[in-house]
C-alpha positions in Angstrom: -28.6 -102.1 -191.3 -29.4 -104.4 -188.7 -29.7 -101.9 -185.8 -32.7 -100.0 -187.5 -35.6 -100.3 -184.9 -38.7 -98.4 -184.3 -37.7 -96.7 -181.1 -34.4 -95.4 -182.8 -36.4 -94.1 -185.5 -39.2 -92.6 -183.6 -36.5 -90.8 -181.1 -34.7 -89.4 -184.3 -37.9 -88.1 -185.8 -38.8 -86.4 -182.5 -35.7 -84.5 -182.7 -36.5 -82.9 -185.8 -38.8 -79.9 -186.2 -41.3 -79.6 -189.0 -40.1 -77.5 -191.7 -36.7 -76.7 -190.2 -33.7 -79.1 -190.9 -31.1 -79.8 -188.2 -27.4 -80.4 -188.6 -26.9 -84.4 -189.0 -23.7 -84.0 -186.5 -26.2 -82.5 -183.7 -28.4 -85.3 -184.4 -25.9 -87.8 -183.9 -24.8 -86.2 -180.7 -28.4 -86.3 -179.4 -28.7 -90.0 -180.2 -25.4 -90.9 -179.1 -24.3 -92.4 -182.4 -21.2 -91.6 -184.4 -21.8 -89.2 -187.3 -21.3 -92.0 -189.7 -23.9 -94.3 -187.9 -26.2 -91.6 -187.9 -25.6 -90.8 -191.7 -26.6 -94.4 -192.3 -29.5 -94.2 -190.4 -30.6 -91.2 -192.2 -30.1 -92.5 -195.5 -32.5 -95.5 -194.5 -35.0 -93.2 -193.4 -34.8 -90.9 -196.5 -35.2 -94.5 -198.6 -38.5 -94.8 -196.5 -39.5 -91.3 -197.1 -39.4 -90.1 -193.5 -36.8 -87.3 -193.7 -34.6 -85.7 -196.2 -31.1 -84.8 -196.2 -29.8 -81.8 -198.0 -27.0 -79.2 -197.7 -27.8 -76.5 -195.2 -28.5 -73.0 -196.6 -26.6 -71.5 -193.7 -23.5 -73.7 -194.3 -22.9 -75.6 -197.4 -20.6 -78.1 -195.6 -23.2 -79.3 -193.2 -25.9 -81.5 -193.9 -29.4 -80.8 -192.8 -32.1 -83.3 -191.9 -35.6 -82.2 -192.6 -38.8 -84.1 -191.8 -41.0 -84.8 -194.7 -44.8 -85.2 -194.7 -44.7 -88.6 -194.1 -42.3 -88.1 -191.2 -44.3 -85.5 -189.6 -47.3 -87.8 -190.0 -45.7 -90.4 -188.0 -44.7 -88.0 -185.2 -48.0 -86.8 -185.0 -49.5 -90.4 -184.6 -47.0 -91.0 -182.0 -48.2 -87.9 -180.2 -51.8 -88.7 -180.3 -50.9 -92.4 -178.9 -49.1 -90.5 -175.9 -52.0 -88.2 -175.3 -54.4 -91.2 -175.2 -52.3 -93.3 -172.8 
């Protein structure tokens, strides 16, 4: 995946609230990506331990993306940097 970059990863992470999954299709819309491209991005981020993707409990047809502790830590580090600026 050549187009994976830190800005896109950080943008996706900021859309996913801690402990609550958001639908993959919703993320794709917010990031202006096709659902397939967003799924590839999520798979790569899952491989890196930043998010997990699983069937949503409210709709088994839907994939929910959830922050892992490592993903939440990356978001928190970014917030601290923003506050320091």
